[in-house]
N, C-alpha and C positions, 0 to 999 in steps of 0.2 A: 596375474593381471590385477592391477589396483585400480578400482573406480572411485573417484573421490571428487566431491563437489568443491572442495577447497574453500570452505566459509571462513568466517572470522577465526575459528580455531585451527584451521588447516595451515600447515607450513611446509611448502614444497621443499625448503631446504633440508627437511628431515628425510627426504627421499634421494638427496643428491648421491649418496654412496651407492644407490641401486641403479642409476641411470645407464651405466654401461654394461649391466648384466643382461646377457642374452636370454635369460629365463624370466626377466621382468618387463612388464609393459604397463605404463601409466595411462589411465584414460581419464581426463577431466570431464566430469558429467555427474548426473543425478541418478540415484537408484529409483527414483520415482519415474524416470523416463523409460517407460516400458519398451519402446521400440529400440532404444539404445541397449538395454539389458538383454533383450531378445538377440540382438545381432551379436553382442559380446559372448553369450552363451554358445550361440551356434559356431562362431568363429574360433573361440578358445577351448571349447569343451572341457570345462573344469572338472577336476575330481572332487573339488570341495568349494564351498563359499563360506568365508568367515566374514560375518556382517557386523562391523563395528559402527556403521553409520549412525550418527545421531546429533541432533542439536542438544546441547548440554548446558550447564550453568542454571542452577535453580532461580537465581535472581532475574536472569533473562527471560525465563519461561513465565514468571509472574508478570512481568511488564509487556510481554508480547508472546502469548502462547501459540498464535496462529502458525509460525514457522515450525514449531515443536510438533504440532499435529500433522502438518504436511510431510516433514521429514521422518519423523520416528514412527508415526502410525502409518499413514498413507504410503510413504516411501517404502517402508517394510513390507506392507501388504503387496505392493507392486512387485517388488523383488521376489517375494514368496510365490506369487502366482506365476510370474515368468519362469522361475526355477522349477515349480510343480509341472508346469506345461512342457517345458524343456526336458525334464527328468522323465516324464511319461513316455517320451519318444526315443529314449536310449534303449540300449540292449539290457536284458536281464543282468549281465555282469556289470555293466557300467552303473545301473541303478543300485545294486548292492554295494558297490564301492564308494558311491557318492555320499557325501556329508554336507550338511548345512548347519553351520554353528553361528547362532545368534547371541551376541554378547549383550547382556542387559546391564543392570546396575543394582546395587544393594538398596538403593533408594526405594525400589518398589515395594519394600517391606516396612516402609516407614522409619520411624525414630527409635533407636535402641538406647535404653536408659543404662547408665554406667554398670549396674550389677545384673542386668537381664542376660540370659544365655544368648550366645551367637545366633544370628539368623542361620537358617538351613534352607534347602530347596523346598521344604514342606511348609515353611513358614507361610501363613496367609499374607497376601498382598494388602497393604495399607498405605498407598502413596499418599503423601501430603503436600504436593506441589504439582503444577502443571507438567513439569519436567518428568517427575517420577511416574505420573499417570500416563505421560506419552510414551514412556518406556515399558510400563505394565502391560499396555494393551497389545503391543507387537510381541511381547513374551508369550502372552496367552495365544495370540494368532499362530505363533510357531507350533505350539503344542497342538492346537486344534487342526492344523494343516497336517500333522502326523496321525493322530489318534483315530478320527472317524473312519478313515479308508485303510489304514494300515500302511499307507505309503509314507515315505520319509524324504522328502526333497530337502 
């Protein structure tokens, strides 16, 4: 199941090869729509969520950061909360098998000078644009959703 808002960067043509696949379902919608996410989780009972959703493009974030906050921060939070709530109602076996993969960006680490070592997952965050900050926040939220309770939606 693919939930996609199809904003400026979305291209439905990229999905055309999948349209006749019996194992593929496209839903035009927003990860921030908690009611929709809740109903999709209940209907499709996923084994995993791979969360790519993001407003992107640094220049766009500088001129209009509101949409970046809505989608990247609040949308991810909504998806995390609905996933966690749904996950808690699953059987122990389903909970053990379920995975939530949040895809972030290297922009959360700031700028890398030409001779500096490559970023790693332990590099401190140093976002330097509204886009990078809007991706750093949900990345931290994903970690905090897992760590305090030991759960891992």
